[in-house]
N, C-alpha and C positions, 0 to 999 in steps of 0.2 A: 504494500500500500504506500502511496506517495503523498497523500493528503490527509491531514487531520484537522479537526475543528475543536476549538476550546470555547466553552460557554461558561461565563462567570455568573454565579448566583450569590445573592446576599439577601437573606430574609424573604425568600420567595415561596414559603410554604403554601400560602393561599392561592398562588398562581400555578402550582404544579398539580396536574391531574395525572397521577402515576400510571394508571391503566392506559390512558390515551397516549401518554408519552412513550411507554413501552411499546405499544402497538406501532406507533410511528417510527420509533428508532429501529425496530426490527426490519423496517423496509429500507433502511439506509445500508447500502452495500459498498464495500471498498473504501469507506471513509472511517477513520478512527475518531471517536468522540471522547473528549475529556471534559467532564463536568467539574468545575472548580467551585467549591463552597468557600466563600470568602468570609469566614468567621460569623456565620449566621447564628442568631440567638434564638431561632425558632427551630422547627422540625425539618428544615430544608436538607440538612446533611443526611438524615435518616431516609428521607424520600429519594434522594439521589442514589443512595446505596441500594434501595429497593429496585430502582431502574437498572443499576449496574448488574445486579444478580440475575436479571432476566435477559440482558442484552450483551452478547459476547464482544461487541465492538465498542463498549462503553467502559471508561475508567473514571474514577472519582479521586480528586485531590482535595484534601482538606487544609485550608490555610487557617491556622489557629489564632493569628493576630490579624485584625482587619488591615488590608492594604489598599492602595489605590487600584482602580480597575486594571491599569497597565501592569502594575506589579503582580497582580493576581494572574494576569495573562502570561506573564513571564514565568511564574511558578508552574503553570500548566504546561508551558512550552518546554521548560527544562525536563519535566516528567515525560512528556511525549517524545522528545528527541532521544531520551535515554532508553525508552521502552520500545520504540518502533523506528523503522527505517522510513522516515518521512522527508519529502523534499520541501513541502510548504505546510503552513498551519494558518488556517483562518480562525478568527476569533469574533466573538460577540459577547456583550455584557448585558445582562438583564437590567442593570442600573442605567444604562445609556439608551434604553429602548422605551418606546411608548407601548406599554403592555395593556392599556385600558380595554381595547376591543378584541385583540387576538391572543394575548397572553403568550406564555412560554411555548405552548403547543403550536401557535402560529409560526414561531421561529423554526421549530422542528419541521413543520409542514413545508416551509420554504426550502429548507435543506433537502428534504425528501423529494420535493418537486423539481429541484434544480441540481440534482446529483451530477448529471452529466456535465453541466457548466462548471460546477465546482471541481470535478475531477480533471477538467481540461484547463484549469487555472494556469495561465502563463503570464509572464511579465517581460517587457522589453528590456528592463534594467537588471536582468539576472546577471550576477557576476559569477565567474567560474568557481570561485571559492567563497561561498556565502557563509556568514556567521549565523549563529542560532537565531538572532532576532531580525536579521535582514530578510528572513523567509516568512515572517509574519505578515498577514494582510487582514484588513477589516472585511469580514464576510459580507456585511450589508452594503458597504461601499462598493465592493466588487460586483455584487448582484445588481446594484443600481446602475453601474456603468454598463452592464450588459443589457440594460433596458428590459429586465425580466418583468413582465406584466403580472404583478401580484399585488393585491391590496395591502398585504402586510408590509411589503417594501415601500409602497407609496406612503403608507401611514407613518413609517419611520422618518421620512424626510419632509413631512409637512411642517410648515412653520405655524406659529401661533397655536401650539398644542396646549 
């Protein structure tokens, strides 16, 4: 596998529908998923572990002291690069998204619906020897640039939310 996706969670217990998340994540093929719990004070970590138990392509990283979203992404990236042979890692943070209408499940549906585009991720600025963090890309920005027609993507980039 060459692509991984890191999703940062922080106190998202109420937005996680475990059964639906498991059903959707089982449809994701050839993409490794890393769910990073950024020191949640609710039941988020336990719910993410429930998902991990049912989905073979899902890993969970627990950050015990709250970090910025990018620091949490980097923690997930270090884990993913140590565990898997990946060329690129996309990331998304639930804290940086508008979850009011579509929730976490909307993000996973976007990933499921756009697997081919994600697996074909390419960049013109690829250097021959990339460092760990040069291979990170914002998943939602990438899908927006591809003009993927999806209400979830459109909602993320609306102004005046």
